[in-house]
C-alpha positions in Angstrom: 53.9 35.4 76.1 56.1 34.2 73.3 54.5 31.3 71.5 56.7 28.2 71.0 56.4 25.3 68.7 58.1 21.9 68.7 60.5 20.8 66.0 61.0 17.2 64.9 64.3 16.7 63.1 64.3 13.5 61.1 68.0 12.9 61.0 67.8 10.0 58.5 66.2 12.2 55.8 67.4 15.7 56.6 63.9 17.0 57.0 62.5 19.4 59.6 58.8 19.2 60.4 57.3 21.9 62.5 54.1 21.3 64.5 52.0 23.0 67.2 49.3 21.6 69.4 46.8 22.4 66.7 48.7 21.3 63.7 51.3 22.5 61.2 52.6 26.1 60.9 51.7 26.4 57.2 52.8 29.1 54.8 49.9 31.1 53.3 51.1 30.7 49.7 50.9 26.9 49.4 50.6 25.4 45.9 47.3 23.5 44.9 46.6 20.6 47.2 49.5 21.6 49.5 47.4 22.2 52.6 45.5 18.9 52.2 48.8 17.1 51.8 50.3 18.7 54.9 47.2 17.9 57.0 47.6 14.2 56.0 51.3 14.4 56.9 50.5 16.1 60.2 48.0 13.5 61.2 50.3 10.6 60.4 53.3 12.1 62.2 51.2 12.8 65.3 50.1 9.2 65.3 53.8 8.1 65.0 54.9 10.4 67.8 52.0 9.3 70.1 52.7 5.7 69.4 56.5 6.2 69.9 57.2 4.5 66.6 60.8 4.6 65.4 61.8 7.1 68.1 65.4 6.4 67.5 65.2 8.5 64.3 63.5 11.5 66.0 65.1 14.2 68.0 62.9 16.7 69.9 63.8 20.3 70.5 62.1 23.5 71.4 62.6 26.7 69.4 60.9 30.0 69.0 58.3 30.4 66.4 60.5 32.6 64.2 61.4 31.3 60.8 64.8 29.8 60.0 65.0 31.2 56.5 62.9 34.3 55.8 63.7 35.0 52.1 65.8 33.7 49.3 67.5 35.7 46.5 69.2 34.4 43.4 71.9 36.7 42.0 73.7 36.2 38.7 77.3 37.0 37.9 76.4 40.6 36.8 74.9 41.4 40.2 71.3 41.3 39.1 68.6 39.7 41.3 66.7 37.5 38.8 64.5 35.5 41.3 63.3 36.0 44.8 61.1 33.9 47.1 59.6 35.1 50.4 57.9 33.1 53.1 54.9 34.9 54.6 56.3 38.4 54.6 58.4 40.3 52.0 62.0 41.4 52.8 63.1 44.4 50.7 65.7 43.8 48.0 67.8 46.5 49.6 69.0 44.0 52.2 71.2 42.6 49.3 73.2 45.9 49.3 75.3 44.5 52.1 76.0 41.4 50.0 77.0 43.6 47.0 79.4 45.6 49.2 81.1 42.4 50.4 81.2 41.2 46.8 83.1 44.3 45.7 85.6 43.8 48.5 86.3 40.2 47.5 89.2 39.6 45.1 87.5 36.5 43.6 83.8 35.5 43.3 84.3 32.5 45.6 85.9 34.7 48.3 82.6 36.4 49.3 82.1 35.7 53.0 79.4 33.0 53.4 77.9 34.7 56.4 77.3 38.5 56.4 75.7 40.2 59.4 73.5 43.2 58.9 71.7 45.4 61.5 68.5 43.4 61.3 69.4 40.2 59.3 72.0 37.7 58.5 72.8 36.9 54.9 74.1 33.3 54.3 75.1 32.5 50.7 76.7 29.8 48.5 78.1 30.2 45.0 77.2 27.5 42.5 77.3 27.6 38.7 78.1 31.3 38.8 74.9 32.0 40.7 74.7 33.3 44.3 72.0 31.7 46.4 71.5 34.2 49.3 69.3 33.3 52.2 68.0 36.0 54.6 67.8 35.1 58.3 66.2 37.2 61.0 67.5 35.2 64.0 70.6 33.3 64.7 70.6 29.7 63.3 73.5 27.2 62.7 75.0 28.6 59.4 76.1 25.2 58.2 72.4 24.1 58.4 71.4 26.9 56.0 74.4 26.3 53.7 73.6 22.6 53.4 70.0 23.4 52.6 71.1 25.9 49.9 73.3 23.2 48.3 70.3 20.9 48.4 68.3 23.5 46.5 71.0 23.7 43.8 71.2 19.9 43.5 67.5 19.7 43.2 67.4 22.2 40.4 70.2 20.4 38.6 68.3 17.1 39.0 65.1 18.5 37.6 66.4 20.7 34.8 69.7 18.9 33.9 71.6 22.1 34.5 71.4 24.9 37.1 71.7 28.1 35.1 69.9 31.4 35.0 68.3 30.5 31.7 67.1 27.1 33.0 65.6 28.6 36.2 63.8 31.3 34.2 62.4 28.8 31.7 61.0 26.7 34.6 60.1 29.4 37.0 56.8 27.9 37.9 58.4 24.6 38.9 61.1 26.5 40.8 58.5 28.2 43.0 56.6 24.9 43.5 59.9 23.2 44.6 60.8 26.0 47.0 57.3 25.9 48.5 57.6 22.2 49.2 61.3 22.2 50.3 60.8 25.0 52.8 57.6 25.2 54.9 57.3 28.5 56.9 61.0 28.9 56.8 62.0 25.4 57.9 63.2 22.5 55.6 60.5 20.0 55.0 61.1 17.7 51.9 64.6 17.7 50.5 64.9 14.2 49.1 64.7 13.9 45.3 62.5 10.8 45.4 59.9 12.5 47.5 60.0 15.8 45.6 59.5 14.0 42.2 56.3 12.4 43.6 55.1 15.7 44.9 56.1 17.7 41.7 56.6 16.0 38.4 59.8 17.0 36.6 59.1 19.2 33.6 58.9 17.7 30.1 57.9 19.2 26.7 54.7 17.2 26.6 53.7 18.0 30.3 54.5 21.7 29.7 52.2 21.8 26.7 49.4 20.0 28.6 49.7 22.4 31.6 49.6 25.4 29.3 46.4 24.2 27.5 44.6 22.8 30.6 45.9 25.3 33.2 47.0 22.4 35.5 50.3 22.2 37.4 53.1 19.7 38.0 51.9 19.2 41.6 51.0 15.6 42.4 47.6 14.6 43.7 48.8 12.0 46.3 51.1 12.0 49.3 54.5 10.5 48.5 54.8 6.8 49.4 58.2 7.3 51.1 57.5 10.4 53.2 56.0 8.5 56.1 58.1 5.3 56.0 61.2 4.5 58.0 63.1 4.8 54.7 61.9 8.3 53.6 64.6 8.7 51.0 63.3 5.7 48.9 59.9 5.4 47.3 58.0 2.1 47.5 57.1 -0.2 44.6 60.3 0.5 42.6 60.6 -1.8 39.5 63.3 -2.1 36.8 63.8 -4.4 33.9 67.6 -4.0 34.1 68.9 -3.8 37.7 72.2 -1.9 38.0 74.3 0.0 40.5 77.1 2.3 39.5 79.5 4.1 41.8 81.9 6.9 40.8 84.9 7.7 43.1 85.9 11.2 42.2 88.9 12.9 43.9 89.9 16.5 43.6 93.5 17.5 44.5 94.3 21.0 45.9 98.0 21.7 46.0 100.6 24.6 46.2 104.0 23.8 44.8 106.9 26.2 45.4 109.6 27.3 43.0 111.9 24.4 43.7 109.1 21.8 43.2 108.6 21.0 46.8 105.0 20.7 48.1 103.9 23.5 50.4 100.4 22.1 51.0 98.3 19.3 49.4 95.0 17.8 50.3 92.3 15.7 48.6 88.5 16.3 48.5 86.8 13.1 47.5 83.2 12.0 46.8 81.5 8.8 45.9 78.5 9.4 43.6 76.0 6.6 43.0 73.4 5.8 40.4 71.3 2.9 41.7 68.4 1.5 39.8 67.3 -1.6 41.7 63.9 -3.2 42.1 62.3 -3.5 45.5 64.0 -2.6 48.7 67.7 -3.8 48.4 70.1 -3.6 51.3 73.7 -2.9 50.1 77.1 -3.1 51.7 80.2 -1.5 50.3 83.6 -2.3 51.6 87.0 -0.8 50.9 90.5 -2.3 50.7 92.0 0.6 52.7 89.1 2.4 54.5 91.5 4.0 57.0 92.5 6.5 54.3 89.2 8.2 54.7 89.2 11.2 57.0 86.5 13.7 57.9 83.7 11.7 56.2 80.2 13.0 55.5 77.5 10.5 54.7 74.2 10.4 53.0 71.4 9.8 55.6 70.9 6.3 54.3 74.2 5.1 55.7 74.2 3.2 59.0 76.8 5.2 60.9 77.3 2.7 63.8 78.3 -0.1 61.5 80.8 2.2 59.8 82.3 3.2 63.1 82.6 -0.5 64.1 83.6 -2.2 60.9 84.5 0.5 58.4 81.8 -0.9 56.0 79.1 1.2 54.3 75.7 -0.5 54.9 72.7 1.3 53.5 69.3 1.1 51.7 70.0 3.3 48.7 67.7 6.0 47.3 66.3 5.4 43.9 68.4 7.1 41.2 71.4 9.4 41.5 72.7 10.5 44.9 75.9 11.3 46.7 76.8 8.4 49.0 79.6 10.1 50.9 82.2 12.8 50.8 85.6 12.7 52.5 88.8 14.6 53.0 92.4 13.4 53.0 94.7 16.1 54.6 97.8 14.1 55.5 100.4 15.5 53.2 102.5 12.3 53.0 99.4 10.5 51.6 98.8 13.0 48.8 100.8 12.1 45.6 101.4 15.0 43.2 100.4 13.6 39.7 102.2 16.2 37.5 105.4 18.2 37.6 106.3 21.5 36.0 109.7 22.7 34.8 109.6 26.5 34.4 111.9 29.3 33.7 110.1 32.7 33.6 112.5 35.6 33.8 112.4 39.4 33.5 115.5 41.6 33.2 115.8 45.0 34.6 115.8 47.7 31.8 115.0 45.1 29.1 111.8 45.2 27.0 111.6 41.4 26.8 111.2 38.5 29.1 111.7 34.8 28.8 109.0 32.2 29.2 109.8 28.5 29.3 107.4 25.8 30.6 107.4 22.0 30.4 104.8 19.6 31.9 105.2 15.9 32.7 103.3 13.1 34.5 104.4 11.9 38.0 103.1 9.1 40.2 100.2 8.3 37.9 100.6 4.5 38.0 100.7 4.4 34.3 97.4 6.3 33.8 97.2 9.1 31.2 96.9 12.7 32.3 94.2 14.2 30.1 92.3 17.5 29.6 95.3 19.5 30.8 94.7 23.3 30.8 97.4 25.7 32.0 96.7 29.3 32.9 98.8 32.1 34.2 98.1 35.8 35.1 101.1 37.6 33.7 102.3 41.0 35.1 100.6 44.2 34.0 103.7 45.4 32.2 103.5 42.5 29.6 102.2 43.8 26.3 102.3 40.6 24.2 103.5 37.1 24.3 105.2 35.4 21.3 105.3 31.7 22.3 105.7 28.4 20.5 103.8 25.4 21.9 105.1 21.9 21.1 101.5 20.6 21.7 98.1 22.2 21.8 97.2 25.9 21.4 97.7 29.0 23.5 95.9 32.3 23.8 97.0 35.6 25.4 94.6 38.4 26.3 96.4 41.7 26.2 93.7 43.4 28.3 93.4 41.0 31.2 97.0 39.7 30.8 95.7 36.1 31.1 97.8 33.4 29.3 95.9 30.1 28.6 97.5 27.0 27.2 95.2 24.1 26.2 97.6 21.1 26.3 95.1 18.2 26.0 96.7 14.8 26.8 100.3 14.5 28.1 102.4 12.0 26.1 105.2 10.8 28.5 107.4 10.0 25.5 107.3 13.6 24.2 106.6 16.1 27.0 104.6 19.2 26.0 106.4 22.6 26.3 105.6 26.2 25.8 108.6 28.5 25.0 109.1 32.0 23.7 109.4 35.7 24.7 107.2 38.3 26.3 107.2 42.0 25.2 107.2 44.5 28.0 106.4 48.2 28.1 109.4 50.4 27.3 111.0 51.8 30.4 108.8 49.7 32.7 110.5 48.4 35.9 111.0 44.8 36.5 107.9 43.0 37.9 108.1 42.6 41.7 107.3 38.9 41.5 106.9 36.1 38.9 103.5 34.9 37.9 101.9 31.8 39.4 100.8 28.9 37.2 97.4 27.2 37.6 96.9 23.7 36.2 93.7 21.8 35.4 93.8 18.1 34.5 91.9 14.7 34.7 93.2 11.2 35.3 90.7 8.4 34.5 90.5 5.1 36.4 92.7 6.3 39.3 92.0 7.6 42.8 95.1 9.6 43.7 94.6 8.8 47.4 94.9 5.1 46.7 91.3 4.4 47.8 89.9 1.2 46.2 86.5 -0.5 46.6 86.8 -4.1 47.7 83.3 -5.5 47.0 79.7 -4.6 46.8 77.1 -7.0 48.1 73.3 -6.9 48.1 70.8 -8.5 50.5 67.0 -8.6 50.7 66.5 -9.3 47.0 67.0 -12.5 45.0 68.1 -11.1 41.6 71.7 -10.4 40.7 72.3 -6.7 39.7 75.0 -5.4 37.3 77.6 -3.5 39.3 80.3 -1.0 38.2 82.9 1.1 39.8 84.7 4.1 38.1 87.6 6.2 39.5 88.7 9.7 38.5 91.2 12.2 39.8 91.0 15.9 38.8 92.7 19.1 39.8 91.0 21.5 42.1 93.1 24.6 43.0 96.5 23.3 41.7 99.0 26.1 41.8 102.7 26.2 41.0 104.8 29.2 42.1 107.6 30.5 39.9 
């Protein structure tokens, strides 16, 4: 008979806890003190379930005893597997050959299919910081669940090490394996909240690394995290600060395609609100907006009370301690998306001529008086172009004759004197006229402006008597912003 185990999904903390009638299904390669900690957690959870405490946060399901995630491979930009983690049994590296085949067929690194079926496995991957995180699945599971977990792994590495690069992962490989062992238990997500993980595994420091090297100890904590068994598992207890402050960053990324005449073919905004909250005690915050109806397709941190958002369009939450993403949203109505820059271009190639004309001018548009900064223009010129002799009125440009990539670092746009790039392109003798003109990709940033028009109305705190310092910052930046010529 096929054995089955129950699964408790704690929606408020994105944590899966697997149990059987005799206790946890525990991986055989737990770090020091891991089994003792899981036994404590198992006992407390069974008491909560038996007593039907806070059952509104628990959803019961029944699933086969097979693992959700069987193995994890980390692959760099060169196609080398530089780290792998297996739960219970080892999956051969050869399974990644299917991923490499899909990678070769993809025109861009980000175009690799996120889900790749193989005869005996499924490969689910995400690309972050030029590293592919590839999870190996043996049975069908919701792909978005695995993708969300992989993003949590990347965010955790970045939170622990400052950056998530191949070098940082290799330098902290012991901590990486300890984190993966705690975040995934027998193939199922267990602890993914940063506050809980930092109590389980101390972040690496130079002093702690030296002490661990000399004494042979590890970063694994001795005690069960204080927030793991509470009704607010994302926040540790006993938080104290001398300076109480809460900062919120509203960051919007605009994706757009502009045609040759300057008309908008498609435009949409991907936005997030990142928070850095350092408040004493257990504060209860409410965040309201002046125009909340702009928000569409919203995804919240588990701390947000969704029912109040549905009823009043107000964010009510007990925040995690430290940095976290409060929500992400999507604005797809094209009439609500303002295009903040315009491009005047004249790129021509003549049949039978060995030269082409390149003329490009940038300017701000619908920026409400805010400066457009960090402007970077790039264009993939046709293969027949041998060289480019251009004259920028502002900034510097480079042209790679091998890759045919033209890059213009503009910097800040001055509305009184618009930046331009003009000159000629040398073509191969006897080469035919290119079939199509190149496209122009633009990167930029606009500080203190949300291009969607979203504005925070007020932030209030309840449950504590002190008055915190509060700050809101806005920023708009380009995502995939493309102008066709």
